[in-house]
N, C-alpha and C positions, 0 to 999 in steps of 0.2 A: 504493499498499498504506498509507503514512503514512496517508494519509485515512480510508483506511478503519479503522484502530487508531484515530484520533482520534474517530472515530463511533462506532464497534461495540467496541472494548475495556473492557469494562464499570471493570476494575480503574484506569483512567486515572482515572476519573470521582470515584471516591471518594477520590483522593489531595489533600493539601494540595499547593498549588501547587511548593513547593520540592520537594517528592518526584516530582512529577509529573514537572519538570523534571530530574530527575536520572534517571527511569525513561528518558523519550524520549531522554535522550543517551545513555544505555548499549543503544538498544533500535537491532537491526540487519536488513536486509530482503534478502530474495532471493528469488529465483524457480528452480523446480529443477525439470526434467524429468518424465514418467509412469517409473516404473521407478526414482527416483532414491531411496537409503535414507537417511534423515534421521541415522539412528542404530539401533545392534545392541543385542539384549540382551548387558548385559556393560560395553558402552563407558561411559567417565567422564561422569556423569552434571551436566555442566558446562554448559548450557544449558537452559531452558524458551520451549516454542514457542506464539505464536497463530497458526491457521491463517485467512491471508485468503480463501484462495480455493482451491477442489479438496476434493480426499478423499484421505485417508491410510489405509492398512491396520496396525493394530499386529497384530503375531504373537509367540506364545510357544512353543516347544517344550519338552520336557523330553530329558534326555539320551539316552533308548530311543527317543525318538520316538515312545513311545505315549500320549504326552498334547499336545494342541495346541490354542490357545486364539487366537481373532483377533476384532476387533472395529473399528469403523471412527471416524477423527476426521473430524467435516465443518465448516465455515467457522463461525469466530468460538470455537470452542475453543481453552482455556488446556491446554497439555499439556505432560506428565504432571505431576498434581498432587498424583498418593501419593510418597512418597518424602521429602517437603520435610522438613528441617533433620535427617537421617536418612542416606538411603540416598546411597552412595557409587557406584554405578551402576546406569544403566537397570536395568527388569528386563522390556525386552518391545524388539521391532526396530517400527522405524517407517520404512514404503514408500508412495512416491507412487502412489498410484493412478492420477492424471491429473495435469497438469502443474499444481503448485502452487504458492502463492506465500504465504511465512511471514516472520512476523517474531519475533525471538528477542531474550532478555536471558541475559544471565551469571546461573544459578544465585543464587550468593553475592550477587548483586545483589538479586533479587528477594527471597529470605530475610530481607537486612538492613532492606529498605523493610518487609518485614512487620513484623519486630520494632520498627520504628519508627512504621508506620503501624498502629493498633489497627483502623481501616475496612478496610485492605486484607485484616488477617489475617483476618476477619470473614466477607468477601467469598470467600475464598479456602476458607475453612472449608467455607461453605457449599457451593461448586464440589465439593469433596470429597465431602460429603455427597450431591448428585446425582447422582457417578461413582455411590457406593456403592446407590444408590437402583435407577439403573439395572442393575447386576450384581445386585442382590437379585431384581428382575423379570427378567432373563434367565434365573437358576435357577429362579423359579418356573415357568416357562413353557418351558425349553429342557433340561428333566432330564427326558424323558419318556420311558418303553419304545416310544414310537412316532415313528417316523421320520416318519410323515406329518406329524401333528402337529408335530413340532418345525420341518418345513419351513414352514410356516405360520403358526406363530408366533414365527420370527424373520424372515417380510415381517411383519406386523405389528409387531414391535419396529422393524425398521426404517425402516416408515410414522412411526410415533409421533418416534422421535428424527433421521431424516433428511430425511423429507416435507415436500415442497412443494405447496401448494393452489392450482391453476388452474382449470379446468374439473374436473380431478380431484384427487385424489393421486399425486403423484408422486415417484420418487427421482431429483432433477438429477443424478445422474453415474451412469456404467455401469457395471451390476451383473454380476458373471460369477458360472456357474453353480459354477466350483470353488470360490468366497469362498461362495456360498447354501452349499454343501456343509462347507464347513470348518467356517463361523458353526451349523451346525444338527447338526454330527457326525455324518455320514451322508455317501452317496458320489453322483458326478454322478447315478449312473444314477436313482437316487432321486429327486432334486431336480429332475431333467427331467420324471419322469413326475407327479410334483407340479402341476408348473406347467402340464404341459400338461392335467391335468385342472381347474387351475382356469380356464385360458383357456379351456377348451371349454365351464365352466359361466359364462363371463362374470363371473368376479370382477378376472382383472386381464387387462391387455394385456402384452406381454414379446417384442419384437422389437431385435435389435440393442445387445441390452444395456440397453434404456430400459425401465425398467418402470414400467407406470401400476396404479391401484387403481379400478377401475371402482366395485366392489363396497366402498368402504370400512371401510361399517358394519359386514362381515363381518370385518375384521382390527383391529376394535377390541379393546383386551383390559381384562377386569375390574381396576378398581382396588381 
């Protein structure tokens, strides 16, 4: 995990030698099993994480359970980047979808380094901007009255954000129908029907929770 962070955690690369050493000294590394809750909505926001391997699902409910939000964090992502210098508590829950490896640092330490190092501050502001762009894309494509279209657009968003290219684009983590239903704001039955149609049309392959995009052009989003 340490080598992964050194090679892939871009925040380290922009720091001065002194600040990089300070960050490395304050980073901790853990492995968690599938189903582990990293933190709950409302917990003290005392750690910022880097996901080194695996997949994390984030969730948020309102008090009446009439509103539900879910999304995924994949390898290499720093999270949560919202609420820095402001929020005292996490505003969503984070759960391991697979076995995961994470590195983490105290929120206070990262915030101090951001104040001390302009390049780090710029990089994290850019990360916040990319998160906002992703949310705008999701609002653009997933707030539609057609549940069928929401499911297809959800698949397109997942391919764009989490897809890997081998012979075809694929999601390198198990994708469950329940999660697709929550992400799309529809039912398991609707998701199953849409997936069956897409399989019959040879747009995707979906076996044992493995999602492969056979016709990736079909899932390209207009920019």
